[in-house]
C-alpha positions as CSV (number, residue, x, y, z in Angstrom):
1,M,-0.1,-0.1,-0.2
2,L,1.3,3.5,-0.8
3,M,-0.4,6.2,0.7
4,E,0.9,10.0,-0.1
5,V,0.1,13.3,1.7
6,K,0.8,16.0,-1.0
7,N,1.9,19.3,0.3
8,N,3.0,22.2,-2.3
9,K,5.8,20.5,-4.1
10,Y,6.6,17.2,-1.8
11,Q,5.0,14.3,-0.9
12,V,5.3,12.0,2.2
13,K,5.1,8.5,1.1
14,I,4.2,5.4,3.2
15,E,5.7,2.9,1.3
16,G,3.2,0.2,3.0
17,T,1.8,-1.3,6.1
18,D,2.8,-4.6,5.6
19,V,2.8,-6.6,9.1
20,Q,5.9,-8.5,9.3
21,D,4.7,-10.5,12.7
22,E,1.8,-10.4,15.1
23,Y,3.3,-7.7,17.1
24,H,4.5,-5.2,14.4
25,A,0.9,-3.3,13.9
26,L,0.7,-3.2,17.7
27,I,4.2,-1.7,18.1
28,A,3.7,0.8,15.3
29,V,0.2,1.9,16.8
30,W,2.1,2.8,20.2
31,I,5.1,4.4,18.4
32,L,3.1,6.7,16.2
33,R,0.8,7.8,19.3
34,I,4.0,8.8,21.2
35,L,5.2,10.7,18.4
36,L,1.8,12.3,17.9
37,S,1.6,13.1,21.5
38,S,5.0,14.1,22.3
39,A,6.9,17.0,20.7
40,T,10.1,15.9,22.2
41,A,9.7,12.4,20.7
42,F,8.7,13.7,17.3
43,K,11.5,16.2,17.3
44,S,13.9,13.5,17.9
45,F,12.3,11.6,15.0
46,F,12.1,14.4,12.2
47,V,13.5,17.7,11.9
48,Y,12.1,20.2,9.2
49,K,15.1,20.9,6.4
50,H,17.0,17.9,8.1
51,G,14.8,15.0,7.7
52,F,14.4,11.8,9.6
53,R,16.6,11.4,12.5
54,D,15.9,7.5,13.2
55,S,16.3,5.6,10.0
56,D,15.4,2.3,11.9
57,L,12.1,3.8,13.2
58,Q,11.4,5.0,9.6
59,E,12.1,1.8,8.2
60,F,9.8,-0.2,10.8
61,L,7.1,2.4,9.9
62,Q,7.9,2.2,6.3
63,I,8.3,5.6,5.7
64,S,9.8,6.6,2.3
65,D,12.7,9.3,2.4
66,D,12.6,10.9,-0.9
67,N,12.9,14.5,-0.3
68,E,12.8,14.6,3.3
69,S,14.4,17.8,4.0
70,K,11.7,19.3,2.0
71,I,8.7,17.8,4.1
72,K,6.8,19.8,6.3
73,V,6.3,19.0,9.8
74,S,2.3,19.3,9.5
75,D,2.4,17.2,6.4
76,L,4.7,14.4,8.5
77,R,1.9,14.4,11.3
78,E,-1.0,14.3,8.9
79,S,0.5,11.2,7.3
80,L,1.5,9.5,10.6
81,R,-2.3,10.3,11.8
82,S,-3.2,8.3,8.5
83,L,-1.0,5.7,9.3
84,L,-2.2,5.3,12.7
85,A,-5.6,4.6,11.7
86,T,-4.4,2.0,8.9
87,Y,-2.3,0.1,11.4
88,E,-5.0,0.3,14.5
89,K,-7.0,-1.7,12.2
90,K,-4.5,-4.3,11.7
91,V,-3.7,-5.0,15.1
92,N,-3.9,-8.7,16.1
93,R,-6.1,-8.5,19.3
94,S,-5.7,-11.9,19.9
95,A,-2.0,-11.8,20.4
96,A,-0.7,-12.4,23.8
97,L,1.0,-8.5,23.8
98,F,-2.2,-7.5,23.2
99,T,-4.1,-9.3,26.1
100,N,-1.2,-8.4,28.8
101,I,-1.2,-4.5,27.6
102,V,-5.0,-4.4,28.1
103,L,-5.0,-6.3,31.4
104,H,-2.2,-3.8,32.6
105,G,-3.0,-0.6,31.3
106,G,-6.5,-0.4,30.2
107,E,-8.0,-1.4,26.8
108,I,-6.5,-0.2,23.6
109,R,-8.6,2.2,21.7
Protein backbone atom coordinates (compact mmCIF):
# COMPACT_ATOMS: atom_id res chain seq x y z
CA MET A 1 0.00 0.00 0.00
CA LEU A 2 1.39 3.39 -0.93
CA MET A 3 -0.13 6.46 0.72
CA GLU A 4 0.89 9.93 -0.25
CA VAL A 5 0.15 13.21 1.47
CA LYS A 6 0.88 16.07 -0.86
CA ASN A 7 2.00 19.53 0.04
CA ASN A 8 2.96 22.29 -2.37
CA LYS A 9 5.90 20.48 -3.93
CA TYR A 10 6.81 17.41 -1.90
CA GLN A 11 5.08 14.29 -0.69
CA VAL A 12 5.27 12.14 2.37
CA LYS A 13 5.33 8.58 1.09
CA ILE A 14 4.23 5.65 3.20
CA GLU A 15 5.70 2.67 1.41
CA GLY A 16 3.34 0.18 2.99
CA THR A 17 1.71 -1.17 6.08
CA ASP A 18 2.83 -4.73 5.73
CA VAL A 19 2.69 -6.45 9.09
CA GLN A 20 5.91 -8.42 9.59
CA ASP A 21 4.68 -10.49 12.54
CA GLU A 22 1.81 -10.58 15.03
CA TYR A 23 3.28 -7.71 17.06
CA HIS A 24 4.32 -5.31 14.30
CA ALA A 25 1.01 -3.44 14.02
CA LEU A 26 0.62 -3.15 17.80
CA ILE A 27 4.16 -1.81 18.22
CA ALA A 28 3.63 0.60 15.31
CA VAL A 29 0.42 1.89 16.93
CA TRP A 30 2.21 2.68 20.19
CA ILE A 31 5.18 4.26 18.41
CA LEU A 32 2.88 6.46 16.35
CA ARG A 33 0.84 7.47 19.40
CA ILE A 34 4.03 8.53 21.17
CA LEU A 35 5.33 10.44 18.14
CA LEU A 36 2.02 12.27 17.71
CA SER A 37 1.52 13.10 21.38
CA SER A 38 5.05 14.11 22.37
CA ALA A 39 6.82 17.07 20.77
CA THR A 40 10.12 15.83 22.16
CA ALA A 41 9.68 12.36 20.66
CA PHE A 42 8.61 13.84 17.32
CA LYS A 43 11.65 16.16 17.21
CA SER A 44 13.97 13.26 17.94
CA PHE A 45 12.40 11.43 14.97
CA PHE A 46 12.08 14.25 12.41
CA VAL A 47 13.42 17.78 12.03
CA TYR A 48 12.20 20.15 9.32
CA LYS A 49 14.87 20.86 6.67
CA HIS A 50 17.04 18.05 8.05
CA GLY A 51 14.74 15.06 7.69
CA PHE A 52 14.41 11.84 9.61
CA ARG A 53 16.80 11.27 12.52
CA ASP A 54 15.99 7.63 13.22
CA SER A 55 16.32 5.50 10.11
CA ASP A 56 15.45 2.27 11.96
CA LEU A 57 12.15 3.72 13.14
CA GLN A 58 11.51 5.20 9.71
CA GLU A 59 12.08 1.78 8.15
CA PHE A 60 9.90 0.02 10.74
CA LEU A 61 7.03 2.43 10.01
CA GLN A 62 7.70 2.04 6.26
CA ILE A 63 8.08 5.74 5.48
CA SER A 64 10.00 6.74 2.35
CA ASP A 65 12.84 9.23 2.64
CA ASP A 66 12.31 10.90 -0.75
CA ASN A 67 12.87 14.66 -0.38
CA GLU A 68 12.78 14.30 3.39
CA SER A 69 14.48 17.63 3.97
CA LYS A 70 11.61 19.37 2.13
CA ILE A 71 8.71 17.71 3.98
CA LYS A 72 6.67 20.03 6.18
CA VAL A 73 6.06 18.96 9.77
CA SER A 74 2.30 19.42 9.37
CA ASP A 75 2.25 17.12 6.34
CA LEU A 76 4.25 14.47 8.14
CA ARG A 77 1.95 14.65 11.17
CA GLU A 78 -1.07 14.23 8.86
CA SER A 79 0.56 11.19 7.27
CA LEU A 80 1.39 9.69 10.65
CA ARG A 81 -2.24 10.13 11.80
CA SER A 82 -3.43 8.33 8.68
CA LEU A 83 -0.83 5.63 9.19
CA LEU A 84 -1.91 5.23 12.82
CA ALA A 85 -5.53 4.65 11.76
CA THR A 86 -4.38 2.03 9.26
CA TYR A 87 -2.21 0.18 11.78
CA GLU A 88 -4.96 0.30 14.43
CA LYS A 89 -7.17 -1.72 12.09
CA LYS A 90 -4.41 -4.32 11.65
CA VAL A 91 -3.69 -4.97 15.34
CA ASN A 92 -3.94 -8.66 16.16
CA ARG A 93 -6.20 -8.44 19.19
CA SER A 94 -5.67 -12.11 20.00
CA ALA A 95 -1.88 -11.74 20.40
CA ALA A 96 -0.58 -12.37 23.92
CA LEU A 97 1.10 -8.95 24.01
CA PHE A 98 -2.21 -7.21 23.24
CA THR A 99 -3.94 -9.15 26.01
CA ASN A 100 -1.20 -8.28 28.50
CA ILE A 101 -1.32 -4.59 27.63
CA VAL A 102 -5.10 -4.55 28.04
CA LEU A 103 -4.84 -6.28 31.41
CA HIS A 104 -2.08 -3.99 32.70
CA GLY A 105 -2.92 -0.65 31.19
CA GLY A 106 -6.51 -0.51 30.11
CA GLU A 107 -8.09 -1.24 26.77
CA ILE A 108 -6.42 0.03 23.59
CA ARG A 109 -8.60 2.33 21.54
